[in-house]
N, C-alpha and C positions, 0 to 999 in steps of 0.2 A: 562315669558320669559325663565325660567329655562328649561322647557320641550322643547322649541324650540332650545335652545342651545344644549341640549342633543341629540336631533334628528339630528341637523346639524353636530355634532361631529360624530354621528354614520354613516351618509352618507359619510363624508369625510374619515373616517377609512375604510369604504367599498371601496371607490374609490382608496385609497392608497394600499389596499390589491390587487385590480386588477392590479395596476401599478407594484407592487412588483412581482406578478406572471408573468406579461408580460415581464418586464425587465429581470428577472431571466431566463425565458425560451429563450428569444432572445440572451442573453448573452451565454448561454449554447450551443445554436445552431450556435454560431459564426457570427450571423447577427447584433449583437448590442453590441459589446465589450465595447463601451463607456458607455453603460447603467449598466455594472457590478458595477460600483462605487456607484450607487444610491440605490442598493437593500438594503444594511445594514441601511442607514439613513431612508429610507422609512419604513422599518420594525420597527424602533425605534418610529418614529412619529405615525405610525398606532397604536402601543400599547398605547401611551400617549392619543391619541384621543379616543380610546375605553374606557380608564379609566375615561376621562372627562365625556363621555356619562353615564357611570355607576354611578359616583358621582352626576351627575344631577338627576338620578333616585332616589338615596338615598335622595337627598335634597327635592324632591317633596313628597316623603313619610314621611319625617321627619316633614315637615310643613303641612301635610295632605292637599295637593292641590287637592280638589275633582273635579276640572275641568279636571284632567287627569283621563281617564277612568280606567286605571289599579289601581290607588289609590283609587278611589271610590268603585271598586269591591273588594279590598283586604285590606282596612284599615278603621280606625274609629277614630275620634278625641279623644276619651276617652281611647285609648289604651296606655299602658306605652310606653315611647319613644323607648326603646330597641326593642319592638315588632313592632313598627312602621318602624324602620329601617330594621328589619328582614323581614318585609312584602315586601321589595324591591326585595328579592330573593325567597319569599315563594309563588311564583305563576309561571306560565308557561313562560310568557314574560320576567319577571325579571330574572328568573333563566337562560334562554337562553342568556340574555345580560351578566350575570355574566360569563357564559361559554366563550362567545367571547372575553370579557374583559380580562380574565386570559390567554386565547390563544394568544391574541394580545400582551399582556405584556411579555409572555414567548418567543414569536418570537423575541421581541425587546431585550430581555436579551441575547438570542443566537446571535443575530446580534452584540451586543456590546462586549461580552466576548470571544466568541469562535474564536481562532486563531490557533488551533492545526491541523485542517484538511486542505487539499488543497482548494483553493478558489473555484474551480468549484463544489466541494461537498457541501460547505457551500451555494453557490448560489442555488444549487438544493434542498437543505434542507429548505431554506427560501422560495423558490418558492413553494415547497410542502406544508409548513405551510400556506402560503397565499391562496393556492388552497382550503384547508380545511376550513380556516376562511371565504373565500369568500362565500361558500355555506351557512354558518350560517349567515353571514351578510344579504345575499339575503332572508333567511328564516324570520329574524327579520323585515326587511323593507318591505317585500311583504306581509307576512302572520301573523306577530306577532309584530306589532309596539308597543313598550312599552310606547311611548309618545303620543299616540292618545288622542285627546281632546274629552270631553263629553259635549254635549249641549242638554238640559239645565243642568246647574250644580246642582247636588242634594244637599239637606240640610245636609245629613249625608252619610257616607260610609257604605258598607255591613260588613267590619271587616274581619280579618284573621281567618281561621279555628281554633277554640279554641284548638284543639289538637296540633297545630303548635306554639301556644303561650307559648313557653317554651324555657328556655335558651339552652337546649341541641339541640333543632331544629334550634335555631338561628345560631349555629355554625356548625352544622353537614353538611348542604348542601355546604357551601363554602369549607369545608374540602375535601369532596368528589370531588368537581369540580377541586380543585387543583391537585388532583390525576388523574382525567380523562385527564386534559389538559397536565399534565406531560407525560402521555402516548401519547398524540398527538404529542409532540415534539419528543419522541422516534420513532413514526411512520414516522415523517418527516425525521428524520436522516436515517431511514431504506430506505426510498424512495430515498433520496439524495445518499446514498451509492450504491443502485442498479443502479441509472441512470449513475453514473459516474464510476461504477465498482470498488469502493474503499472500499471493505469490509475487514476490518483488525483490528489489535489492536488499532490503532489511532482512527478509527470510533467508536470502542467499549468504549474507554476511554472518548470520547466526549459524548456519549450517556448515559453512566453509571450514572452520577449524576442526570440526569433527571428521569431515571428509579427508582433510589433510592428514590428521593424526591417524586415521584408519589406513590410509594409503601408505604412510611411512611404515607402520607396523606390518602391513601385509607385505610390503617390499622387503623388509628385514626378515620376516618369517619365511618367505619364499627363498630368499638368498641363503638363510641358515639351513633350511631344509634341504635345498639342493647341494650344498656342501656336505652336510651329514651323509646324504645318500651316496655321494661321491667317495668319500673316504671310509665309511663304515660298512657298506654292503659289498665292497670288493669287486664291483663289476666295472670299474673304470669309467663310468659315465656320469654326467652331471644333470641329465634330464632324460626320463624314460617314457614320458607321456603316460605314466601310471594314472588310472582314474583318480586316485586320492591326490596326486600332484595337480591334476587338472582341477580338482575341487577347490584348490587354493588359488589357482591361476585365474579361473573365471571371475571371482569377485574382484580380483586385481584389475583385470581388464575393464570391467564395468566401473570400478572406482576411479581408474585413470580417466575415463571418459567423463564421469561425473565431476571430477576435480576441475577439468578444464571448463566444463559447462557452468558450473556453479561460480567460477571466477569471472566468467563473462557476465553472468547475471548480476553479480555483485558490483562489477565495475561499470557495466554498460547497459544494464537493464534490457538484456536480450536473451534468447534461448530459454524462456520461462518453462514452456511444456517439456523441452528436452531435459531440463534440470529435474523437474518433478519425476518424469518417467524414469530417468536414470537413477534417481534415489530409490525408487521402487525396485528396479532391476537389479541394482548392486546388492541390496539386501536379499533379494530373491536368489541370487547366486550363492550367497552365504548359506541360505536355508537348503538349497539343493545340495551343496557340499556336505552339509550336516546330515542330510538324509542318506547320501551315498556312503559316508564313513561309518555311520552308526546303524544302518538298517539291516546289516548282515548280508547285503547282496554283493558286496565286494569281498575279495580275498587279497589282502595286501598287508605288507609289514606295518603300514601306517594305520590300517583300518581296525576298528573295534567291532568284531563280529558279534551280533547280538541276535536275540530271537525275533521271529517275525512280528510278534505283538508290538514290541518296541518300534520296529520299523514302520508298522501301520500307524502308530501314534504320531511319529514324526511326520509321516506323509499327510496325516490329518491336519497337523499344525501348519505344514507348508501350504496345503490347500486353503485353510481358513485365512492365514496371514496374507499370502500372496494373492489368493483369489479375491479376497475382500479389498485389498489395496488396488488391484487392477480394476475391479468393479467401480470403486470410488473414483478412480482416475477417469474411467469412461463416462461416468455420470457428470463429473465436474470439468472434464476437459474443455467443454465449450465456454466455461467461465474463465479460463486461463488465457488472458489476452496475449497476443503475439510478442509484445514488447517493441523495443526499438528496431528499426530495419537497418540493414547493412548490405554492402555490395558483395558479390561473389569473390572478387579479389580484394580481400581485407584479412586482418587478423582473425576476425570472427569467422569468415568464410574458411580459412584454413583450419580453425579449431572444429568447425562442423564437419568438414571433410574427414579430419582424423577421427572424430567421434564415430562417423559412419564406418571407417575402416576398423576401428577397435570393436565396434558392434559386430561387424562381419566375422572378424576373428573369434570373437566370443561365441557366435553362432556355430562356427566350425568346430571349436573345441567342445561346445555343449553337445552337438550332434555326434561327434566322434566318441564322446565319453558314454552317451546314453544308448547309442545304436547297438553295441554288442549285448547290452543288458536286455533290450527289448527283443533282439534276435534270439537270445538264449531263452527267454521266457516263451518264445514261440517254437522252440525245439531245435534251433540252429545254433551252431557255434561259430562265432565271427571274432576275429582279432583285428583290432584297429590300432595302428601304430605310426611310427615315423613316416612310412611311405604315404600315409594320408595326411597327417598333420603338417609335416614340413612343406611340401609344395602347395597345399591348399592355403595354409597360413601365409606363405610367402606372396601369394597373389595379392593379398591386401596389405601385408607388412611393408613390402618394398615401395609402393606409392605413399604409404603413410610416412615412411622415413624421409622420403623426398620432400614431402610437405612439411614434416617436422623441422627440416633444415631451413626451409624458406619462411615458414609462418612467423617466427619471432621478429623477422626483419620487416614485416608488413605493418602498415599503419592500421589503427582502428577505423572502422566504418567504410573507408574506401581508399584504394591505393591502386598502383599499376606496376607490372613487372619491369618495365624500362627504368623506373626510379631505382630499383635495387639491383639492376643488372651488373654493375661494377662490383658489388659485393659478392656476387655469385661466381665470379671468375675463378678465384683460387679454389673454392670447394669443388667446382666442376672439374678443374684440372686435376685435383687430387683423386676424384672418382675415376677419371680417365686413366690416370697413372696406375691406380690400384687394379683396374681391369686388365691393362696391358701386362702388368707385373705377374698377375696370377695366370694369365693365358700363356705367358712366356715360360713359367715354371712347368706348366703342363700337368695332366693328370688330376686336376683339381675340379671338383663338381661345380655346377652352375650356382647353387645356393651359397656355398662358401665363397666363391668369386664375387658374387653380388654383395654379400655381407661384408667382405674385406673392403671393397671399393666404397660402399656406402658409409662404412664406419669412418674411413679417412675423411670424406667429405663432410659428414655430420660433425665429426670432432672439431674441424675448423669452424664450420658454420655455427656451432653452438656458442662460441665465445664472441661472435660478431655483434650481439646486442650490447656488449660493453664498449664497443668502438665509439670514441668521441665523448664518453662519459667521464665525469670525475669519480674515480673508483672509490674514493673514501665517502662520497656522498651517494653512491648508488644504493637504491633501496635493497633491503635484504631479499624481498621476493624476486627481484630481478637476478640477484646472485643465485638464489635457489633455483630458478629456472635454468640459468646457464650451467650450474653444476649438475643438475639432474639430467639435462640433455646431453652434456658431455659424458655423464655415467652411462647413458644408453649407448653411446659410441664406443666407450671402453669395453662394455660387456659384448657388444656386437663383434668388436675385433677379436676378443678372446674366443668367442663361440666359433667364429670363422676359422681362425688359426688352428684351434683344436680339431675341428672337423676336417680341415684340409691336410694338416701335417702330422697328425698323431701316428706313432709308431707302436705297434703291439707285438709282444713276443712271448710265447709259451714254451718253456724249456724244462727239461729234467736233468739235473746235474748232481754230481757227488760233492761232498765236502772237499774243498780245495780247488775245484774246478772254476772256470771263468766263462763268461758269456758277455754279450753286449746288446744294447738296445739304443737306437739313435746315436747320439754322440757319447753315450756312457759305457764305460767298461765296468763289469760287475763280477765280483768273486764271492762265492759262498764259503765264508771262512769257518762257520760252525753252526750247528743247530743244538740248542740246549733247552732243558726244561725250566719253566718259571712258575711262580705261584703268586696269586693275587688275593684279595680279601674274600672273594667268592668265585674264584676261577683258578684253573691251572692252564698252562700254555706250553707250546713249543715255540721257541723264538729263534729265528734265523739271524745270524750276524752276517750282514752283507757289507763288503768293503767296495765302495763305488768311487769312480774317478771320471771326471768330465774330460773327454779328449785324451791325448797322450801325455800331457804334462800337468794335468790338474792335480790338486791336493786330494789325498785319499780321505774319504769321509765314511763313517759307519752308520747304517741304518738298520732297523730291527723289525721287520714284519713279524706277526705272531699268528699262530692258530690256536685260538682259546677254547677251552671246554668249561662251560658253566654247569653248576650242579643244582641251581635253584632258579628257574627250572632247567632240566638237562638240555643243553643245546651247544652246538659248536659254532663259532664265529671266526671270521677272518678279520684281523686288525692290520690294515694296510700301513705301509711305511711311505711317507712322502718326503721328498727333498726338493726344496723350491729354489730355483735360481731366477735371475732377472728375466730370462727368456723362456721359462717353462718349469715343468715339474716332472721329476722322476717318481714313478708310482710302482711299488712292488707289493706283491701279495704271495704268501707262502701256502703251498698246497700240501698234499700228502706225501708219504714216503712210499716208493715203489719196492718191490721185492728185492731188487738188485742194489738197494741202498741209495738210490738216486732220489733227490727231492724235487718236487714240482715247484716251479717259480713262474708266476705270471707278471710280465713286466711291461710297463708303458713309458714312452716319452711323449709328453704332451706340451708342445710349444705354446707359450702364453696363456695357458688355461687359467691361471690365477686372476687374469683380467676379468673373467666372468663375474667372480664374486666381489672383486674390487669395484667393478662398475656398479653392481647392486648396492654396495655401501655408499657410493657417490650419489646414486639416485636418491637413496633414503636421506642422505645428508642434505641434498638440495631441497627436499621436501621439508626437512626440519628447519632450515633457514627461512624458507618461505613461511612456515607456521609461526616461527618467532616473530618475523616481521609483520605478518598479518595481525597476530594477537596484540603486539606493541601498538600498531596503528589503531586498532579497535579501542585499546585501552586509553590511548591519547584522545580519541574522539569522545569516549565516555567521560573522561576527566574534564575536557573542554566544555562539554554540554553541562556537566554538573557545576562547573565553575560559573558558567553563564547563568544557570538557574539560581545559584547562590547569590550572585550580584544582583539579579533582578529581585530576588526575595529581600535582599538588604535595602535596595532602593524603595521597594514597596513599603517596608518597615519605616524608613525614614520619612517618606511622604505622608504616611499615616500618623506618625508622631507629630510632623509639623502641622498637620490639619487639626490634631487634637490640641496642640499647644503652640500657637503661632509665634509666641515669644521665644 
């Protein structure tokens, strides 16, 4: 009955999405003004029903109900409970249900809390959100029913892909989806503002928390996904330019540009057209990523390969949603006024420059991701990887980082470089020192050299906006900006050091033999069998020591064999020190009794993910500060309205009874 309850809730949610769209459209057209009052309640109930459907899916996975086809295909009774639950979204149908659930709940929250915009704009926004949701509901109910029954019921399930049976992957997809759906809300706000021609600071202030929230979750999701691929896949890399990785990076790039643009519009009433356009583009990138991952045209450990019919359905949704939004923008762009003007040398000018750079990088990633697919469709086999992405991206990333260091020190509206010249002395000296140091070391590529030098300068420049401020009274958004920019410097430093100084070694040694990599001495002490809840493994006991006098530490890389489904994986062993990370992977046994070991010493590589966490933390502080400021503004407005009401009541009472 749980599956039937979930399916019924899903159908009801889809019906309410249709009602929400119809009522909103009729109210906006002036043909159903009485329907305007039901749009908000319907949006709330729709979100609740979508949540019920998803909780039902989690329940059938938790109890391993093998009569549900999705459970039989993606779970197993012997899996740990956490991975049974993660199996609910570790597949195509479940991940799409998670998508519409978060989208429905987000629409419900907008309906409940948003009171700053004119009611027609809110109606248009909720109608737009319902339109997008309705397409995904139709996709689930017509082509990807997550509650489909299976007869006869199998004795056991197939199990979840062993590479996905990891805590990192249990939380990575929901985090990304929260980011994607946050961008869907920004998209709906942009559509609502275009429909009602209400593009201004109030619209930007309503959109900004959703953009910030989406950006935070995308940052965390990409950071977690990068670290998962690093330690789980056993390749020793933190970014592979895999098309599915790019599918999450592209919305982040667009959301970063949108975040800065919407902040300028909210505070300075500028960049109106930029903000609306980026709202459409950011969600477009989410939709393109959805198509890439779920259309079956990609082969990736992250991708859900499905049949062409489903891919065509998603492509149709993409064409309708994005094509319709771009058409609306083209029709209404002339009505979006320019907003306040500003000089080229100003904080707004710096933000526009970096938005152009981010858009260029986005175009590079999009082209590099789609070109091999187009070439393959035309009969050619093309591979696009780091030799394309790294130098092409650097052409725009390097000037963007320079402006990122300078921009926060500029004044709004108009400024001059001589005024901030003194503040740039130390960052410039650090960049120069970094360049000299890397050249003196020798053998370091151009990109790691530039990255290292820019990271030093940006790290110092990022804290300069705090100069001369009372730190206790500094607004949270300023702290958020400082920490996020500092996080970028930290990540850039980690990337540069890992690229420049990593040492890799592939050896075959017998038990009792020793080898070394970088500053580490490593001894293979033993290889022994292990057993887990749904796997067996061979585990190597490595005794490692840093330098000649370090303390001996044991690490244990494994080669695991899963039986549901049958697959062999490498479980790397990581040992982190302040200056880097030792990375070890156990391979197979040769005929002469030697064991293959793959070893890396990666200086300062943890800074990559520490920087990602700092970037997200900066976004969180900015979000808290912005929401608190908005709440204070709302309470102040309500207080003024209450006082005016009280005064009006007193005046009316006095006029009725002068005594």
